[in-house]
matplotlib code that plots the C-alpha trace (Angstrom):
import matplotlib.pyplot as plt

x = [-0.4, 1.2, 0.7, -0.3, 1.8, 1.4, 2.7, 2.2, 3.4, 2.6, 3.5, 1.2, -1.2, -2.9, -3.3, -6.8, -7.0, -3.9, -1.4, 2.1, 3.0, 6.3, 7.1, 4.8, 6.5, 4.4, 5.7, 4.5, 5.1, 5.2, 4.0, 7.4, 8.6, 5.6, 7.3, 11.1, 9.2, 7.2, 9.2, 12.0, 8.7, 8.1, 12.2, 11.8, 9.0, 10.6, 14.4, 13.0, 15.0, 12.0, 11.6, 10.2, 6.3, 4.5, 1.3, 2.1, -0.5, 0.4, -1.7, -1.3, -3.9, -4.0, -3.8, -6.1, -2.9, -5.3, -5.4, -2.3, -1.1, 2.6, 4.0, 7.7, 10.6, 11.0, 14.7, 17.1, 19.1, 20.6, 21.0, 23.3, 23.0, 25.0, 21.8, 18.4, 17.1, 19.4, 17.9, 14.3, 14.5, 15.7, 13.0, 10.6, 11.8, 12.1, 8.0, 7.6, 9.2, 6.6, 4.2, 3.3, 2.4, 4.5, 2.1, 1.3, 4.5, 4.5, 1.4, 3.1, 6.6, 4.2, 2.4, 5.0, 7.1, 4.1, 3.8, 3.1, 3.9, 4.6, 1.7, 1.1, -0.1, -0.5, -2.4, -3.6, -3.0, -4.5, -1.1, -2.5, -4.3, -2.4, -5.8, -5.9, -8.1, -8.1, -10.4, -8.0, -6.5, -3.3, -3.2, -3.7, -3.6, -1.6, -0.5, -0.7, -0.1, 2.7, 6.4, 9.5, 8.9, 12.7, 14.5, 17.9, 17.9, 17.0, 18.8, 21.8, 20.4, 20.5, 23.4, 25.1, 24.0, 25.7, 21.9, 22.1, 19.2, 15.8, 14.2, 15.5, 14.2, 11.0, 10.7, 11.3, 8.9, 5.7, 6.7, 6.7, 3.0, 1.9, 3.8, 1.9, -2.0, -2.3, -4.0, -0.8, 1.0, 4.4, 5.3, 7.4, 8.3, 10.8, 11.5, 10.2, 13.4, 15.7, 18.4, 17.6, 17.5, 17.2, 13.6, 13.0, 10.6, 8.9, 6.8, 6.2, 9.6, 12.2, 12.7, 15.1, 16.3, 18.0, 20.2, 18.4, 15.5, 15.3, 17.3, 19.0, 17.2, 13.9, 11.5, 9.0, 8.7, 5.7, 4.5, 2.0, 1.0, 0.0, -3.2, -4.2, -8.0, -10.9, -9.3, -11.4, -10.8, -12.0, -11.2, -7.5, -7.8, -8.7, -5.9, -3.5, -4.8, -5.9, -4.2, -1.6, 1.3, 4.9, 6.9, 9.2, 12.8]
y = [-0.3, 3.6, 6.6, 9.9, 12.3, 15.9, 19.1, 22.9, 25.4, 29.4, 32.0, 34.8, 31.4, 28.9, 30.1, 30.4, 33.2, 35.0, 33.2, 33.7, 30.3, 29.3, 26.0, 22.5, 18.8, 15.7, 12.2, 9.2, 6.8, 3.3, 2.9, 2.2, 5.9, 8.0, 8.9, 10.3, 11.9, 13.9, 14.9, 15.7, 18.1, 19.4, 20.3, 21.8, 23.9, 25.7, 26.1, 27.5, 30.4, 32.0, 32.4, 30.2, 28.8, 29.4, 27.3, 23.9, 21.0, 17.5, 16.0, 11.6, 9.7, 6.2, 5.1, 2.5, 0.8, -0.3, 4.0, 3.8, 5.5, 4.5, 7.1, 7.8, 10.2, 12.8, 13.4, 16.6, 18.5, 21.7, 25.4, 27.5, 30.7, 34.3, 35.9, 35.5, 37.9, 35.5, 32.5, 33.6, 34.4, 30.9, 29.6, 31.5, 30.0, 26.8, 27.0, 27.9, 24.6, 23.2, 24.3, 27.5, 30.6, 33.8, 36.0, 33.0, 33.3, 36.3, 37.0, 34.5, 35.6, 38.7, 37.0, 35.5, 38.6, 40.4, 38.5, 40.2, 36.7, 33.3, 31.1, 27.3, 26.0, 26.7, 28.8, 27.6, 29.6, 28.7, 27.5, 29.7, 32.3, 33.4, 33.7, 31.9, 29.1, 28.7, 31.1, 29.3, 33.6, 33.4, 30.1, 28.4, 24.5, 22.8, 19.0, 16.2, 12.7, 11.7, 10.5, 8.6, 4.4, 3.8, 6.6, 5.6, 4.5, 8.6, 9.1, 8.1, 8.7, 12.5, 12.5, 11.2, 14.6, 16.6, 17.3, 16.7, 19.6, 19.0, 20.8, 19.2, 16.1, 16.8, 19.4, 16.6, 14.3, 17.2, 18.2, 14.4, 13.9, 17.1, 16.1, 13.1, 14.7, 14.8, 18.1, 19.9, 21.2, 22.8, 24.1, 27.0, 26.8, 29.3, 28.7, 30.7, 29.6, 33.3, 31.5, 28.5, 30.6, 28.0, 26.8, 25.1, 24.2, 21.1, 18.7, 15.5, 16.1, 16.2, 18.9, 21.4, 23.5, 26.8, 28.0, 31.1, 32.2, 34.7, 37.2, 35.7, 36.7, 37.3, 35.4, 35.0, 32.3, 30.3, 27.7, 28.1, 25.2, 25.7, 24.0, 22.5, 24.2, 22.3, 20.4, 19.7, 21.8, 19.7, 16.0, 18.2, 19.4, 16.6, 14.2, 16.9, 17.4, 14.4, 11.0, 9.1, 9.1, 6.5, 8.1, 5.2, 5.6]
z = [-0.4, -1.1, 0.6, -0.5, 2.0, 1.7, 2.8, 2.9, 4.2, 4.8, 7.1, 8.7, 9.0, 6.1, 2.7, 2.7, 5.2, 3.3, 4.6, 2.1, 0.8, 1.9, 0.8, -0.1, -1.1, -2.8, -1.9, -2.7, 0.8, 1.5, 5.3, 7.1, 4.6, 6.1, 9.2, 7.5, 5.1, 7.1, 9.3, 6.4, 5.1, 8.5, 8.7, 5.1, 6.3, 8.9, 7.1, 3.5, 2.2, 1.7, 5.3, 8.7, 8.3, 10.6, 9.7, 8.4, 7.2, 6.3, 4.7, 4.2, 3.0, 1.5, -2.6, -4.4, -6.3, -8.9, -9.1, -9.5, -13.8, -14.7, -17.2, -18.4, -17.4, -19.8, -20.8, -20.0, -21.1, -19.7, -21.6, -20.1, -20.2, -18.7, -17.2, -16.8, -19.8, -21.9, -20.4, -21.0, -24.5, -24.5, -23.1, -25.8, -28.5, -27.2, -26.1, -29.7, -31.0, -28.9, -31.0, -28.6, -30.3, -30.1, -28.3, -25.7, -24.7, -24.1, -22.3, -19.9, -19.9, -18.9, -16.2, -14.4, -14.5, -12.8, -10.2, -6.5, -4.4, -5.7, -6.0, -5.0, -8.6, -12.2, -14.2, -16.8, -20.6, -24.0, -26.8, -29.0, -27.6, -24.6, -22.6, -19.2, -18.6, -14.7, -12.4, -9.6, -8.8, -7.5, -5.9, -8.9, -9.8, -7.7, -9.1, -6.6, -5.7, -8.0, -7.6, -8.7, -9.3, -8.1, -6.0, -6.0, -9.2, -9.7, -7.5, -9.9, -13.0, -11.4, -10.0, -13.4, -15.1, -12.3, -10.8, -7.8, -6.0, -4.5, -7.0, -10.0, -8.4, -7.5, -10.6, -12.7, -11.5, -11.4, -15.2, -16.1, -15.1, -16.8, -20.1, -19.8, -20.1, -23.9, -22.9, -22.5, -24.5, -23.3, -19.4, -18.3, -14.0, -12.5, -8.4, -5.9, -3.3, -4.1, -3.8, -6.9, -10.4, -12.9, -14.4, -17.4, -20.4, -20.3, -22.9, -24.6, -25.9, -23.1, -19.9, -20.6, -17.8, -18.2, -15.6, -15.0, -15.8, -12.7, -11.2, -8.0, -4.4, -6.2, -3.9, -6.8, -8.7, -10.5, -13.5, -16.4, -18.6, -22.2, -23.5, -26.5, -27.2, -26.5, -23.0, -20.9, -17.6, -15.2, -16.2, -16.6, -13.5, -11.8, -13.9, -12.2, -8.4, -8.6, -10.6, -8.5, -10.5, -10.5, -12.8, -14.5, -15.8]

ax = plt.figure().add_subplot(projection="3d")
ax.plot(x, y, z, "-o")
ax.set_aspect("equal")
plt.show()
């Protein structure tokens, strides 16, 4: 039996009461792993570079093994760029190669760069028009209930690529789940961690990581999913937020 272990943390009270988002984490754990993983999540919330959380929720929920879907891990490439502006130009080029219109890419970049603070979830944009499709506001659409199928193999794979930080570990699993949804053409993301400047563009073709997509010290990050026209939003959101997924190598 696997369990979904989810952490959300904020400062100044719960998110719903206006608290500022600090961090979140998602794992699918065996019974004997729950205590350790939950403890690591709490420690992260209390020692995050965005601040020390004063409101932390841990949710543990049994997952029906028959409901678990397996999706492939995306191949990873890294593009070294001199600064955030160059990184965003490079990311725009990759997004347009993945079928996202220039109009939609520009709208997405503007939306991320104008955020007053980080979002807890993603914004959903039409890949053609650049119009935001969800009505989740600053909360966004949260991707949940996913993990890597073989943690040791995954660690070795990332270490071989020189990628050992937790940001890549978590983002690549999330991006692989998202890219497996046929409604999603591509994803753009950069972190809200002030000390982490990298970001990525992901699509079914792979996970393209850019060493700089934002300036060092910025506590604002976010992600956008570019959707194909005619997407059933309710079905997609249900998959993103509720479908248990294990990513396989």
